[in-house]
N, C-alpha and C positions, 0 to 999 in steps of 0.2 A: 071339147076343145077350148071352151071359154068359160070364164067365171061369170060372164054377163050375157044375157040374151041380146039379140040384135036390136029389138025395140029400145031396151034400156041404154045400150051403147049409143044409138042414134039420138036419144033424148039428151044424153050427156054432151054429145058433140053439138047439139043444138044450143045448149047453154053457152058454149064458147062463142058460137057464131052470134047468138042473141046479144051478148054483151058488146060485141063489136059493132052491132047495128044500133046500139043505144038502148036496148032492152034493159030494164033495171029489176027484173024479177030475180028471185032466189037471193035476195039480200046481197047484192054486189057490194063489195067493200070499198070504202072511200079512202084514198083516191084510187080510181081505176086507171085513168089516163094521166100521163105526166107530160112534161114539156118536150120540145123537139129533141131529136137525138143529137149526139155529139157530132156525128158524121153521117154522110149518106149511106155508109155501109152498116151502120148500127141499127139494131132493133132488139126488143126484148119482150118477154111475157112470162108471167107466173100464173099457174093454173092449179086449183085444188084437184088433186088426183082422184078424190072420191066423188065429187059433185060436178066437176067440170066448170065450176065458177072461176072466172078470171079475176085474180086478185090485183094484178098490175099489168100494164102494157105500155109500150112505147114503140110507135111505128110498126106495130105487129102485123099489119096487113100490106106493108109496102114491099115490093119485090126485092129479094135479096139472093145472093149466090150461096147455095147450100154447102159447097165443097164436100168434105167427107161425111157430112150429115146425110148425104145421099145414101150411104151404106146402110142406114137404118131401114130404108125400104128394101134394099137388096136382101137384108136379113129377114124382114117381114115375109117376103115371098119365099125365102128359104125355109122358114118355120112353117109356112103354109104347105110347102111341098113335103116336109117331114110329116106333118099331121095327116096329109092325104095318103101317105104311104108311097108316094112317087119316088122318094129317096129315103135312105136311112142315114144314120150318122157315120156308118162305115162305107157308104157309097163313095167310089173313087171319082174325083172330078179331074178330067184331063186338062192339061195346060197347053193351050194353042200358042202358036207364034204371036198372034195378035195379043192375047192376054199377057204373055211373058214380056212383050215389048212396052207395056205400060210404064209410065214414069213413076219414080218413087213417090211415096213410100211403097215398098214391095217386099214380098217374102223371098223372091229370087228362085222360084221353081222354074226349071228349064222346060222349053217346049218338048212335048212328048211325055213328060213325067206326069204323075197324078198326085192328088192330095185328097185325103178323106174329108168328108163333110164336117166332122167334128173339129178337125184341125183348121179347116177353112173358116169356120165361124170364129174360132179363137183368133186366127190371123187377121180377120177383118175388125174384130172388136179391139184387140190389143195393139196390133201393128198398123191397122188401117191400110192393109195391103191392097193396093190397086190391082196388081196382077191377079190376085185371088178373087177379088170382086168381079173382075171381067170374066174370069173362067167360070165362076158360078153363074153369071148372067148368060153366058153362051150355053152352058149345060141346060139351064132351066128354060131359056127362051129360044134356043136354036141359034140365034145370033145375039150379040149384045144390043144391037139396035131394036130387035124384036122384044127383047127383055125390057128395055127402057120403055117401050110402048105399054107393056104389061104393068110396069111400075106406075106410069102415069094413070092408066086406067084404074088401078087399085087406089091410087091417091084420090081420084074423084069419088070412088065408092066410100072412102073414109071421110069425105067431106073436105078434103084438101083442095080448095078451089083455086089457089094461087100457085100451084106447083106443076112444073113440067120437067120430066126427066129425059135426058138424052144419052146417059151412060150409067153403068152400074157402080162406078167408083166415086164420082164427084170431081174428077179431073176437069179442068176448065172447058166449058162449052157455052157459047154466048146465049144459047136457047135454054139452058138449064137454070131454072129459077124456082124460088120457093118464098115462103114468108115465115116469120117467127111463129105465127099462130098455127100454120100448117105443121111445122115441126113439133109443136106441142101436141097437136092432134095425133101425130104419128107416135110420139112417145107414149101417150095414153093408150093408144091402140095396141102397141107391142105388149104392154103389161097385161091388159085386159084379155086380149085374144090368145096370147101365148105365155101364160104364167109358168108353164112347165119348162120353157126354154129361156125365161127371162134372166136366170142366174148367169148366163154367159156375159151379160153386160157389166157385171162386177168383177170379171176376170182381169187381173193386173199383170199376169205373165203366163207363159206357157213354154213347153219344151218342143223344139223342132230340130231334127237332125243333130242331136247332141248339143244344141245351143239353147240357152234360156233367153227367150224374147220378152223384153219388158215393155210395158205400156207407158203412155205419157198423159193419162188422165189423172192429174194430181188432185182433182176435187174429190175423188173417191176416198182419199186419205185425209181430207180437210174438213169433211162434213159428216157428222154422225148420221148414219142411216142412208148415206148416198149409195145407190146400187146401180149406177149407170148414168148416161147411156152412151154418148158419143161426142168426140171433139172433131173439129174440121178446120182446115186452113188451105187456102190458096191466096195468092197476092191480091186478087181482085175482090175477095170476100172479107179479108181480115180474119181474125180468130173467132171461131164459132164454138158453141157448146150447147148440148141439151143434157140437163142434169135431172135425174130422178131421185127422190128421197122418200123413204118409208121409215118413219120413226115414231115410236110411241102411239101407234094407231093412226098416224096422220100420213097422208101421201101427197106429194107435190111434184110438179114438173116445172122446171125453170129453163128458159131459153135465152141465151145471150148471143148475138151475132155482131160481127164487125169490130171486135176488139182490136186495139192497136198492137197488143202483145198477148202472148198466152197468159202471162202473169196478171195483167190488168183484166183480161177476160175472166180468169178464174176468181179474182178478187171481187168482181162485180157479181158473178153468179153466187158466190158464197154469201155476199152481203144480202142479195135478194132472198136467198133461202132463209137466212137467219132472221130477216125482217118479217117474212110472210108465213113461215111455217107455223108460228103460234096462232095464226088466223085460220089455218086449215081445219075443216071439220074433223073431229075425232071419230074414229070408227068404234071406239069402246063405249 
């Protein structure tokens, strides 16, 4: 199931937490901490994907609103269910009235209809479909509320200390919070624990009911080696993104939260990648 043993994964997670608490082991790069953020919504972090060492951070542990970055955990639990054999990619997920009623962005599946897991994953990655995320949550958790509790429990096991989930989609909920550091941890965990499913995050379009559904993660085409992961936006959060890069033997995860526009958010994460990727440990 994983390229890494649990002890090694926990050691890497510890590196990230260690840097946050002032630990300077593993040759942390200077500067690690930068000046105060531009706004109370903003936060960012860059992490070496191979070692877990934090290369850059700004307000990385302050509470932030995840918006659709929430769906990274929805997919983590979906991949977990696939690996356990609980579901397959052809399993049909029913669309309840509750799920179908979710606010856009949505795929528009009607109550009583079903969608296969493979299409559901693509709809979440590409379209950020809130209706599909809710339907998956209901199927896997019994109710979306119960699924959100499972999401939070999994976050704790992954070392995500500042995250609480209350729904599967990331639609506004005052109790749903995270941190930039936690989103980086989740990005690292997705690649390490489910490399066989990670290719989904590089998907830029998919066909559904005779239509071509196109995504809006522009960074995938702006950065060499970018292979995911997720964008997010609600008014209260600003524009968020978690970007993963694998290029010339180097792996990196960069998180930017609270951008004023999608364009400025993308420009910031591209700048961070270009600045810090040369400092990432080479696997060759």
